[in-house]
C-alpha positions in Angstrom: 9.9 -8.3 14.6 9.6 -11.8 13.1 10.4 -12.5 9.4 8.0 -15.2 8.2 9.3 -16.7 4.9 6.0 -18.3 3.7 2.5 -17.0 4.4 -0.7 -16.7 2.3 -2.7 -13.6 3.2 -6.3 -12.9 2.3 -6.8 -9.2 2.9 -4.7 -6.2 2.0 -4.8 -2.4 2.3 -2.6 0.2 0.5 -0.2 -1.3 -1.9 2.6 -0.8 -4.4 2.5 -3.1 -7.4 3.5 -3.4 -11.0 -0.1 -4.5 -11.6 -2.2 -2.0 -9.8 -4.2 -3.6 -6.9 -5.6 -2.7 -3.6 -7.9 -3.7 -0.7 -9.7 -6.2 -2.9 -8.1 -6.3 -6.4 -8.2 -3.8 -9.2 -7.8 -4.6 -12.9 -4.7 -3.5 -14.6 -5.1 -0.7 -17.2 -6.3 -2.1 -20.5 -3.1 -1.2 -22.2 -0.9 -2.9 -19.6 0.5 -6.3 -20.6 0.8 -8.7 -17.7 4.0 -10.6 -17.6 4.6 -13.9 -15.9 5.6 -13.3 -12.2 9.4 -13.3 -11.7 11.2 -15.7 -9.4 13.7 -14.3 -6.9 17.3 -15.4 -7.0 19.4 -16.2 -3.9 20.8 -12.7 -4.2 17.3 -11.2 -4.3 16.4 -13.1 -1.1 19.5 -11.9 0.7 18.9 -8.4 -0.4 15.3 -8.6 1.0 16.5 -9.9 4.3 19.2 -7.2 4.6 16.7 -4.4 3.9 14.2 -5.8 6.4 16.8 -5.8 9.1 17.5 -2.1 8.6 14.1 -0.7 7.6 12.0 -2.5 10.1 13.5 -1.0 13.3 13.3 2.5 11.8 9.6 1.9 10.8 8.9 0.8 14.4 10.6 3.8 15.8 8.7 6.2 13.6 5.5 4.5 14.4 6.0 4.9 18.2 7.0 8.5 17.8 4.0 9.4 15.6 1.2 7.4 17.2 -0.4 6.9 20.6 -1.3 3.4 21.6 -0.9 1.9 18.1 0.6 -1.5 17.6 4.0 -0.9 16.1 5.3 -4.4 16.1 5.6 -4.9 12.4 5.5 -8.4 11.1 7.1 -8.7 7.7 6.1 -11.7 5.6 6.6 -13.1 2.1 3.3 -13.9 0.3 4.4 -17.0 -1.7 1.0 -17.8 -3.2 1.4 -19.3 -6.7 1.1 -16.9 -9.6 0.9 -13.7 -7.5 2.0 -10.6 -9.4 4.7 -8.1 -8.3 3.0 -6.6 -5.2 3.5 -5.3 -1.7 0.7 -4.4 0.7 -0.1 -3.6 4.3 -2.8 -5.2 6.4 -3.4 -6.2 10.1 -4.0 -9.6 11.7 -6.9 -10.4 14.0 -5.0 -9.0 17.0 -4.3 -5.7 15.2 -0.7 -6.4 14.6 0.5 -4.7 11.4 1.7 -6.9 8.6 3.8 -5.9 5.6 3.6 -8.5 2.8 5.8 -8.8 -0.3 5.2 -11.2 -3.1 8.0 -13.3 -4.5 7.7 -11.4 -7.8 8.2 -8.0 -6.2 11.3 -9.3 -4.3 12.6 -10.4 -7.7 11.6 -7.2 -9.6 13.0 -4.4 -7.5 16.3 -3.3 -9.0 18.2 -2.3 -5.9 18.1 -1.9 -2.1 16.9 1.7 -2.4 13.7 0.6 -4.3 13.0 -2.2 -1.9 13.6 0.0 1.1 11.2 2.7 -0.3 8.5 0.2 -1.0 8.9 -1.2 2.6 8.8 2.3 4.1 5.7 3.2 2.0 3.8 0.2 3.2 4.8 0.8 6.9 3.6 4.4 6.5 0.1 3.2 5.5 -0.1 1.7 9.0 1.4 4.6 10.8 -0.9 7.0 9.1 -3.9 4.9 10.1 -5.1 4.4 6.5 -7.1 1.2 7.1 -9.4 2.6 9.8 -9.7 5.9 7.9 -10.7 4.1 4.7 -13.2 2.0 6.7 -14.7 5.2 8.2 -14.9 6.8 4.7 -16.6 3.7 3.3 -19.1 3.7 6.2 -19.9 7.4 5.7 -20.5 6.9 2.0 -22.7 3.9 2.6 -24.9 5.8 5.1 -25.1 8.8 2.9 -26.1 7.1 -0.4 -28.2 4.5 1.3 -30.1 7.2 3.3 -30.7 9.2 0.1 -32.1 6.1 -1.6 -34.4 5.4 1.4 -35.7 9.0 1.4 -36.8 8.6 -2.2 -38.8 5.6 -1.3 -36.6 3.1 -3.1 -37.0 -0.6 -2.7 -34.8 -2.6 -0.2 -32.9 -4.0 -3.2 -32.1 -0.5 -4.6 -31.2 0.7 -1.1 -28.8 -2.2 -0.7 -27.2 -1.4 -4.0 -26.9 2.3 -3.0 -25.2 1.3 0.2 -22.7 -0.8 -1.7 -22.0 1.9 -4.2 -21.7 4.5 -1.4 -19.2 2.4 0.4 -17.1 1.9 -2.7 -17.1 5.7 -3.5 -16.4 6.5 0.1 -13.4 4.1 0.3 -11.9 5.6 -2.8 -12.6 9.3 -2.0 -9.2 9.9 -0.3 -7.2 7.0 -1.6 -4.9 9.2 -3.7 -4.2 11.4 -0.7 -3.5 8.2 1.4 -0.9 7.1 -1.2 0.8 10.5 -1.2 0.9 10.5 2.6 2.5 7.1 2.5 5.0 8.3 -0.1 5.9 11.2 2.1 6.4 9.3 5.3 7.9 6.4 3.4 10.6 8.9 2.2 11.4 9.7 5.8 11.6 6.1 6.8 13.8 5.2 3.8 16.2 8.1 4.4 16.5 7.4 8.1 17.2 3.7 7.4 20.2 4.8 5.3 18.8 4.5 1.8 18.2 7.0 -1.0 14.4 7.6 -1.3 14.7 9.5 -4.6 16.5 6.5 -6.1 14.0 4.2 -4.4 11.1 6.1 -6.0 12.4 5.2 -9.4 10.4 2.0 -8.8 7.4 4.0 -9.9 8.9 4.0 -13.4 8.1 0.2 -13.5 4.4 0.8 -12.6 1.8 1.6 -15.3 0.9 5.3 -14.7 -2.7 5.5 -13.6 -3.0 9.2 -14.6 -5.3 11.5 -12.7 -8.6 9.7 -12.9 -11.7 10.7 -11.0 -12.1 8.3 -8.0 -8.9 6.6 -9.1 -7.1 4.8 -6.3 -3.5 6.0 -7.1 -2.2 9.4 -8.0 -0.1 10.0 -11.2 3.4 8.6 -10.9 4.9 12.0 -11.6 3.1 13.5 -8.6 4.4 10.7 -6.4 8.0 11.2 -7.5 7.6 14.9 -7.0 6.4 14.3 -3.4 9.4 12.1 -2.6 11.8 14.7 -4.0 10.2 17.5 -2.0 10.1 15.6 1.3 13.7 14.4 0.8 14.9 17.9 0.1 13.7 18.9 3.5 15.4 16.1 5.4 
């Protein structure tokens, strides 16, 4: 594992943020008031480095135990792009190496080590559960289905292209709530095995605007996520 202090990243997959965002970017709920991104203190940075040193080995161990042939060499980075909101996300580089990225604002906003460890475990879990390729498969299936239906109706090439785009978007979102709950569940295991309290860590959700249970929403209700963490933790 290498900790890279400064890195700008262009793509992301599953995320935890105080302004809800995802593989591209999603608008915050209309009622949410965006605040200026926080700046981490020296203590915040030291806390981040400490949590990385304890959570990362556990995440790698869980990855190797639960996958076959997956790249489990997590690269943990800080996304220091100017003005980035409080956010953490998982992606992969060109070689397929998993990257866990944290903005400076998130490092400043987490209230304790448990919250930071849980967010880190959650993002690692997205990779272990294979959510990026699964999301891509869902998007491709949706694009083929809706594009094919449009073609069968004799639609123009422009309409077919639009149907493909819409189908891909719907397909990508179809299981996103389940992916988040899967990441919460495995993130609970990683957090616990790294020596932190996942139930206390999941209190981070109280800082995130509750998305509710929207049709084709990208994240489940915060209450359901906290319930998942408590249930999994009780069984450990």
